[in-house]
C-alpha positions as CSV (number, residue, x, y, z in Angstrom):
1,M,74.6,125.1,87.5
2,L,76.5,121.9,88.2
3,A,76.0,122.4,91.9
4,L,72.2,122.7,91.5
5,C,72.1,119.7,89.2
6,A,74.2,117.7,91.8
7,V,71.6,118.5,94.5
8,V,68.5,117.9,92.4
9,F,69.6,114.8,90.5
10,W,72.4,113.1,92.4
11,V,71.7,113.2,96.1
12,R,70.4,109.9,97.4
13,L,70.3,108.6,93.8
14,G,71.1,105.0,94.7
15,A,69.5,104.8,98.2
16,D,66.3,103.0,97.2
17,G,65.8,99.7,95.5
18,L,64.7,99.4,91.9
19,G,60.9,99.7,91.3
20,A,58.2,100.3,88.8
21,T,59.7,99.6,85.3
22,E,63.3,100.3,86.4
23,G,64.2,96.6,86.3
24,H,63.2,96.4,82.6
25,R,65.9,99.0,81.9
26,A,68.6,98.0,84.3
27,V,68.7,94.2,84.1
28,P,69.3,94.0,80.3
29,G,72.2,96.4,80.7
30,W,73.7,94.3,83.4
31,E,73.3,91.2,81.4
32,M,75.2,92.8,78.5
33,L,78.1,93.2,80.8
34,D,77.8,89.7,82.2
35,T,77.4,88.0,78.9
36,G,79.4,90.2,76.5
37,R,76.4,90.2,74.1
38,W,75.6,93.9,73.3
39,L,73.7,93.7,70.0
40,V,70.4,92.1,71.2
41,P,69.4,92.9,74.8
42,T,68.5,89.9,77.0
43,M,66.7,89.6,80.3
44,F,67.1,86.3,82.1
45,D,68.3,84.5,79.0
46,Q,65.4,85.8,76.9
47,A,66.0,88.2,74.0
48,Y,64.1,91.4,74.9
49,L,63.3,94.1,72.3
50,R,60.2,95.8,73.7
51,K,62.4,98.9,73.5
52,P,65.5,99.6,71.4
53,P,68.8,98.9,73.1
54,G,69.9,102.5,73.8
55,M,69.1,102.6,77.5
56,S,70.5,99.1,78.0
57,W,73.8,100.2,76.4
58,A,73.9,103.3,78.6
59,V,73.3,101.3,81.8
60,A,76.0,98.9,80.8
61,L,78.5,101.7,80.2
62,S,77.6,103.4,83.4
63,S,77.9,100.1,85.3
64,M,81.4,99.4,83.9
65,V,82.5,102.3,86.1
66,L,80.0,102.3,89.0
67,G,79.2,98.6,89.3
68,H,75.9,96.7,89.1
69,T,74.1,99.1,91.4
70,E,71.0,101.2,91.6
71,F,73.2,104.3,91.5
72,A,74.8,103.2,88.2
73,A,71.5,102.5,86.6
74,R,70.0,105.8,87.6
75,A,73.2,107.7,86.9
76,V,72.3,107.5,83.2
77,S,69.2,109.6,83.7
78,A,70.9,112.0,86.2
79,T,73.7,112.6,83.6
80,A,71.2,113.1,80.8
81,M,69.2,115.7,82.8
82,T,72.5,117.5,83.9
83,L,73.5,117.7,80.3
84,M,70.0,119.0,79.3
85,A,70.3,121.8,81.9
86,L,73.7,122.7,80.4
87,L,72.5,122.6,76.8
88,A,69.6,124.8,77.7
89,L,72.0,127.3,79.2
90,V,74.3,127.2,76.2
91,F,71.6,127.7,73.6
92,A,69.7,130.3,75.6
93,R,72.9,132.3,75.8
94,R,73.4,132.1,72.0
95,W,69.8,133.0,71.2
96,F,68.9,135.5,73.8
97,G,72.1,136.7,75.2
98,P,74.2,135.9,78.3
99,R,72.5,138.1,80.9
100,Y,69.6,135.7,81.8
101,A,70.9,132.5,80.1
102,A,71.4,130.7,83.5
103,A,67.7,130.9,84.0
104,A,67.2,128.3,81.2
105,G,69.4,125.7,82.9
106,I,67.9,126.4,86.3
107,A,64.4,126.0,84.9
108,C,65.4,122.7,83.3
109,A,66.8,121.4,86.5
110,L,63.9,122.5,88.7
111,T,61.0,121.4,86.5
112,P,59.3,118.6,88.6
113,W,58.4,116.4,85.6
114,F,62.1,116.5,84.6
115,W,63.7,115.8,88.0
116,Q,61.3,113.0,88.8
117,F,62.5,111.0,85.7
118,G,66.0,112.3,86.1
119,R,66.3,110.4,89.3
120,A,65.0,107.0,87.9
121,A,66.4,104.3,85.8
122,E,63.8,105.0,83.1
123,I,64.2,105.8,79.4
124,E,62.6,109.3,79.4
125,A,65.6,111.4,80.5
126,L,68.1,109.9,78.1
127,N,65.5,110.1,75.2
128,C,64.8,113.7,76.0
129,M,68.5,114.6,76.1
130,F,69.0,113.2,72.6
131,I,65.9,114.9,71.3
132,Q,66.8,118.3,72.9
133,L,70.3,118.3,71.4
134,G,69.0,117.4,68.0
135,V,66.1,119.9,67.9
136,F,68.2,122.8,69.3
137,L,70.8,122.3,66.7
138,V,68.2,122.1,63.9
139,A,66.4,125.2,65.2
140,D,69.6,127.1,65.5
141,R,70.7,126.3,61.9
142,L,67.2,127.0,60.5
143,V,66.6,130.4,62.3
144,F,69.9,131.6,63.8
145,S,72.3,130.5,61.1
146,R,75.3,132.7,60.4
147,K,76.1,130.9,57.2
148,S,79.1,129.1,58.5
149,I,79.6,126.0,56.3
150,P,81.9,124.1,58.7
151,F,79.7,124.8,61.6
152,D,76.6,123.8,59.5
153,A,78.3,120.5,58.7
154,V,79.2,119.7,62.3
155,A,75.8,120.7,63.5
156,T,74.1,118.6,60.9
157,L,76.2,115.5,61.8
158,V,75.6,115.9,65.5
159,A,71.9,116.5,65.0
160,G,71.7,113.4,63.0
161,L,73.6,111.3,65.6
162,A,71.3,112.8,68.3
163,L,68.2,111.7,66.3
164,G,69.8,108.3,65.9
165,G,70.3,108.2,69.7
166,A,66.7,109.0,70.2
167,L,65.5,106.3,67.8
168,L,67.8,103.8,69.5
169,T,66.5,104.8,72.9
170,K,62.7,105.0,72.5
171,G,61.9,104.5,68.9
172,P,60.1,106.9,66.5
173,V,58.6,109.3,69.1
174,G,61.7,111.5,68.4
175,V,60.7,111.8,64.7
176,A,57.5,113.6,65.6
177,I,59.4,116.1,67.7
178,G,62.0,116.6,65.0
179,A,59.2,117.2,62.4
180,A,57.6,119.7,64.8
181,V,60.7,121.8,65.1
182,V,61.0,122.2,61.3
183,A,57.3,122.9,61.0
184,G,57.6,125.4,63.8
185,A,60.4,127.2,62.0
186,C,58.2,127.4,58.9
187,V,55.4,128.9,60.9
188,A,57.6,131.3,62.8
189,T,59.4,132.6,59.7
190,R,56.2,132.4,57.5
191,S,58.2,130.5,54.9
192,P,58.4,126.8,53.7
193,R,62.1,127.2,53.2
194,P,63.1,125.4,56.4
195,F,61.7,122.1,55.0
196,A,63.9,122.6,51.9
197,R,67.1,123.0,53.9
198,P,69.5,120.1,53.2
199,L,70.6,119.9,56.8
200,V,67.1,118.7,57.8
201,W,67.2,115.8,55.4
202,I,70.8,114.9,55.9
203,A,70.2,114.8,59.7
204,V,67.1,112.6,59.2
205,S,69.2,110.3,57.0
206,I,72.0,110.0,59.5
207,G,69.7,109.2,62.3
208,S,67.7,106.7,60.3
209,L,70.8,105.1,59.1
210,C,72.0,104.6,62.7
211,F,68.8,102.8,63.6
212,I,68.7,100.8,60.4
213,V,72.3,99.5,60.7
214,W,71.5,98.3,64.3
215,A,68.2,96.8,63.3
216,L,69.7,94.8,60.4
217,A,72.6,93.6,62.5
218,A,70.2,92.5,65.3
219,Q,68.0,90.7,62.9
220,R,70.9,88.9,61.4
221,A,72.1,87.8,64.9
222,I,68.6,86.6,65.8
223,E,68.3,84.6,62.7
224,R,71.8,83.1,63.1
225,D,71.2,82.0,66.7
226,V,67.6,81.0,66.0
227,I,66.3,82.7,69.2
228,S,62.9,83.9,70.1
229,V,62.4,87.6,70.9
230,V,60.0,89.4,73.1
231,T,58.9,92.5,71.2
232,Q,56.2,95.1,71.3
233,S,54.6,96.7,68.3
234,F,54.5,100.5,68.1
235,S,50.8,100.1,67.2
236,V,49.9,99.3,70.8
237,F,50.7,103.0,71.7
238,L,48.7,104.5,68.8
239,W,45.0,104.8,68.0
240,D,42.7,102.5,69.7
241,A,39.0,103.1,70.7
242,S,39.6,102.2,74.3
243,R,42.2,105.0,74.6
244,V,40.2,107.8,73.0
245,P,39.7,109.7,76.3
246,G,43.4,109.6,77.0
247,I,44.3,110.7,73.5
248,M,41.9,113.6,73.6
249,T,43.3,114.8,76.9
250,L,46.9,114.2,76.2
251,A,47.8,117.8,75.5
252,P,46.2,119.4,78.5
253,V,47.5,116.6,80.8
254,A,51.0,116.9,79.5
255,F,50.8,120.7,79.7
256,A,49.8,120.4,83.4
257,A,52.5,117.9,84.1
258,A,55.1,120.2,82.8
259,L,54.0,123.2,84.9
260,P,55.3,125.8,85.6
261,L,57.7,125.5,82.7
262,S,55.0,124.9,80.2
263,L,53.6,128.4,80.8
264,V,56.4,130.1,78.9
265,V,55.1,128.6,75.6
266,L,52.4,131.3,75.6
267,F,54.7,134.3,75.6
268,P,56.1,134.4,72.1
269,F,52.6,134.6,70.6
270,G,50.3,137.6,70.0
271,P,50.6,141.2,68.8
272,D,52.3,142.3,72.0
273,A,55.2,139.9,71.3
274,T,55.6,141.4,67.8
275,R,55.5,145.0,69.0
276,E,58.3,144.4,71.5
277,F,60.8,144.3,68.7
278,D,61.6,147.2,66.3
279,D,62.1,144.7,63.5
280,P,59.3,142.1,63.2
281,S,61.8,139.7,61.6
282,H,64.1,139.8,64.6
283,R,65.9,136.5,65.1
284,E,65.2,136.4,68.8
285,L,61.5,136.5,68.2
286,H,61.7,134.0,65.4
287,I,63.7,131.5,67.5
288,A,61.3,132.0,70.4
289,R,58.3,131.3,68.2
290,T,60.1,128.3,66.6
291,L,60.6,126.8,70.1
292,A,57.0,127.6,71.1
293,W,55.5,126.2,67.9
294,G,57.8,123.2,68.2
295,C,56.2,122.4,71.6
296,V,52.7,122.9,70.4
297,L,53.0,121.1,67.1
298,S,54.7,118.1,68.9
299,L,51.7,117.7,71.0
300,V,49.4,118.0,67.9
301,L,51.4,115.3,66.1
302,L,51.3,113.0,69.1
303,V,47.5,113.4,69.4
304,L,47.1,112.8,65.7
305,A,49.2,109.6,66.0
306,G,46.8,108.4,68.8
307,V,49.3,108.6,71.7
308,S,47.5,108.5,75.1
309,N,50.4,108.1,77.6
310,P,51.5,111.6,78.8
311,R,55.1,110.2,79.3
312,Y,55.4,110.1,75.5
313,A,54.7,113.8,75.4
314,M,57.5,114.7,77.8
315,P,60.0,115.3,74.9
316,A,57.7,118.1,73.5
317,F,58.8,120.2,76.5
318,V,62.5,120.1,75.8
319,F,61.8,123.2,73.7
320,T,60.8,125.3,76.7
321,P,63.8,125.9,79.0
322,P,65.4,128.6,76.7
323,L,62.0,130.3,76.6
324,V,62.5,131.1,80.3
325,T,65.4,133.3,79.3
326,Y,63.2,135.0,76.7
327,V,60.5,135.6,79.3
328,L,62.9,136.8,81.9
329,A,64.6,139.2,79.6
330,G,61.2,140.5,78.5
331,W,60.1,140.9,82.1
332,F,63.1,143.0,83.0
333,E,63.7,144.9,79.8
334,R,61.0,144.7,77.1
335,F,57.5,143.6,78.2
336,G,54.7,146.1,78.4
337,P,52.7,146.5,81.6
338,R,50.2,143.7,80.8
339,R,52.7,141.1,79.8
340,R,55.0,142.1,82.7
341,A,52.2,141.6,85.1
342,I,51.4,138.1,83.7
343,A,55.0,137.1,83.9
344,G,55.2,138.5,87.4
345,V,52.4,136.2,88.5
346,M,54.0,133.2,86.8
347,L,57.3,134.0,88.6
348,L,55.5,134.5,92.0
349,G,56.7,138.1,92.1
350,R,60.4,137.5,91.6
351,P,62.3,134.7,89.7
352,G,64.2,133.8,92.9
353,V,60.9,133.1,94.7
354,L,59.7,130.6,92.1
355,A,63.2,128.9,92.0
356,S,63.2,128.7,95.8
357,V,59.7,127.1,95.9
358,L,60.7,124.6,93.3
359,L,64.0,123.8,95.0
360,V,62.1,123.1,98.3
361,G,59.7,120.9,96.3
362,A,62.7,119.0,94.9
363,G,64.0,118.5,98.5
364,A,60.6,117.3,99.6
365,W,60.6,114.8,96.8
366,I,64.1,113.5,97.4
367,F,63.9,113.2,101.2
368,A,60.2,112.6,102.0
369,I,58.4,111.3,99.0
370,E,60.9,109.3,97.0
371,P,62.0,107.0,99.9
372,R,58.5,105.5,99.8
373,R,59.4,103.8,96.6
374,D,61.7,101.5,98.5
375,A,58.6,99.9,100.0
376,R,57.3,99.2,96.5
377,S,60.7,97.9,95.3
378,G,61.4,94.2,94.8
379,R,64.7,94.3,96.8
380,D,63.5,92.9,100.1
381,V,61.2,90.5,98.5
382,G,63.9,89.2,96.2
383,T,66.2,88.8,99.2
384,A,63.5,86.8,101.0
385,L,62.9,84.6,97.9
386,A,66.6,83.7,97.8
387,E,66.4,81.9,101.1
388,Y,64.3,79.2,99.5
389,L,66.7,78.4,96.7
390,S,69.6,76.1,97.1
391,D,72.8,76.1,95.1
392,G,72.2,75.1,91.5
393,S,68.5,75.9,91.5
394,I,66.9,76.8,88.2
395,V,63.8,79.0,88.5
396,L,61.4,79.3,85.5
397,A,59.2,82.4,85.4
398,D,57.0,84.5,83.0
399,H,54.5,86.9,84.3
400,L,56.6,88.1,87.2
401,V,59.4,89.0,84.9
402,E,56.9,91.0,82.8
403,A,55.7,92.8,86.0
404,R,58.8,93.2,88.3
405,P,62.0,91.7,87.0
406,E,64.0,93.3,89.8
407,V,62.6,90.7,92.2
408,L,64.5,87.9,90.3
409,W,67.6,90.0,90.0
410,Y,67.8,90.8,93.7
411,A,67.1,87.1,94.6
412,Q,70.0,86.1,92.3
413,Q,72.4,88.7,93.9
414,A,71.3,87.6,97.4
415,A,72.0,84.0,96.6
416,R,75.4,84.9,95.1
417,R,76.4,86.8,98.3
418,N,75.7,83.6,100.2
419,G,77.8,81.5,97.9
420,R,75.0,79.9,95.9
421,R,74.5,80.0,92.2
422,V,70.8,80.4,91.2
423,V,69.6,80.7,87.6
424,F,66.4,82.5,86.6
425,R,65.0,81.8,83.1
426,W,62.2,83.8,81.5
427,I,60.0,81.4,79.6
428,P,57.3,83.4,77.6
429,G,54.1,81.4,77.6
430,L,55.1,79.4,80.6
431,A,51.5,78.8,81.6
432,A,51.0,76.7,78.4
433,E,54.0,74.5,79.2
434,S,53.0,71.0,80.5
435,G,56.5,69.4,81.0
436,I,57.5,67.8,84.3
437,L,60.0,69.8,86.4
438,R,63.3,68.3,87.2
439,D,64.4,68.2,90.8
440,E,66.5,71.3,90.6
441,E,63.8,73.3,88.8
442,F,61.2,75.6,90.4
443,L,58.3,77.6,89.1
444,L,57.8,81.2,90.0
445,L,54.1,82.1,89.3
446,R,51.9,85.1,89.9
447,T,48.9,84.2,92.0
448,D,47.0,87.4,91.5
449,D,44.4,88.3,88.9
450,S,46.9,87.6,86.1
451,G,45.6,84.0,86.3
452,E,49.0,82.5,85.6
453,A,49.1,80.1,88.5
454,Q,45.4,79.2,88.2
455,R,45.8,78.2,84.5
456,M,48.7,75.9,85.4
457,R,46.7,74.4,88.2
458,D,43.8,73.7,85.9
459,A,46.1,72.1,83.4
460,G,47.5,69.8,86.1
461,T,51.0,71.2,85.7
462,L,51.2,71.9,89.5
463,D,50.2,68.4,90.4
464,G,52.9,66.9,92.6
465,L,54.4,70.3,93.4
466,H,54.0,72.2,96.6
467,E,54.0,75.9,97.3
468,M,57.2,76.7,99.1
469,T,56.5,80.4,99.8
470,A,54.1,83.1,98.9
471,L,55.3,86.7,98.6
472,K,54.1,90.1,97.5
473,V,55.7,93.1,95.7
474,H,53.7,96.2,95.5
475,T,50.3,95.0,94.1
476,Y,51.6,91.7,92.7
477,T,51.4,88.4,94.6
478,F,53.4,85.3,93.5
479,S,54.5,81.9,94.8
480,L,57.4,79.6,94.4
481,F,56.5,76.0,93.5
482,G,58.9,73.0,93.7
483,R,59.0,69.3,94.4
């Protein structure tokens, strides 16, 4: 299992420059190490709380060992996905027996949606790992409990800390997934008793307390230092008339994105699934249905909340890897002719065939598709920008930081390698500033359809300045202005 994860998640992990939104995750973590300020993440001297600090903390810890590198930033996600595969194996073994348990871990490692984010410095993999650990422990205690009080206590504590980790990584999306697993257990067991179990509410309290303690401490630090903070309301991800088509199609789009793993959600349902067990209250069937309902109800709750971005639905599919073990055991030992034929089609005839196809797909992604992201990275552009900045330069920027902060970070590192100290400062609302630049200061402005440079030109802020260079990263164009 570890060898498979090493191939899928760790090969060429740091070969390409940061791109997309990776800079928004990596730079705050590196600034934590550089400044020693861990409570409130910053990016180019600006407090940055668009997301909670969990990923920044993880990047900082990883970079303590591996340095300020792309590999260190992405190692957080690769580690999270490797742990997810191992967790899937461990819980599948407990729930459905050891014979086919490895299939759960293999399925987790080879699901394209998972390995894409497991190889990027993004929040999704870390968030999913925390959610998976929490919901697996809750599901186990609700359905598979052997009435071990010490184990219940430890499981409740770890589940609560996992929920806290999810809240501190990506906010309340984990709450919907946690609620879904409890509701799924109620539906699967046809009883409301799971909602009354103390472990559920204790775990929720522990997780919430973790988030509240950090939030209060961060608020106190912000008020004490009288600093401005860039934030993002959760409401921007929820119901909005302009996003109705995306909201209505969230479930099918997410289901398609999680293929082929998402297909296993269908198997625990129906009369055939019930007839496969002598005892309809069999715990294997109950845990399988709890996982399947957990996935389905997670999607329902996200749609009801007005979520339109499929990335936010990715945690709904952390329920599914152990169901691969359930399906495989049924295919070999329990399914009737019809369900065995359906499973056979899903497995492309044999489990090894599907695994081989997915492994080839992972190889194609790693060695053929993923290297193209280097062309969209800000690494080369940042290095080129550094050539125009002398020692002691101070560069003010806004919209480019919002779009591609890695450009500024790479420029700073390139200048440092050449013995020059360059400071980048993020000034939100820079286009509204009308002050006169000092000799050592520069403006870094987007010149594309963001309108940033044009607004400053219309306001006369660029009078007396000249354009030193014009550069482009992916679809964004920008220029450096100075005296």
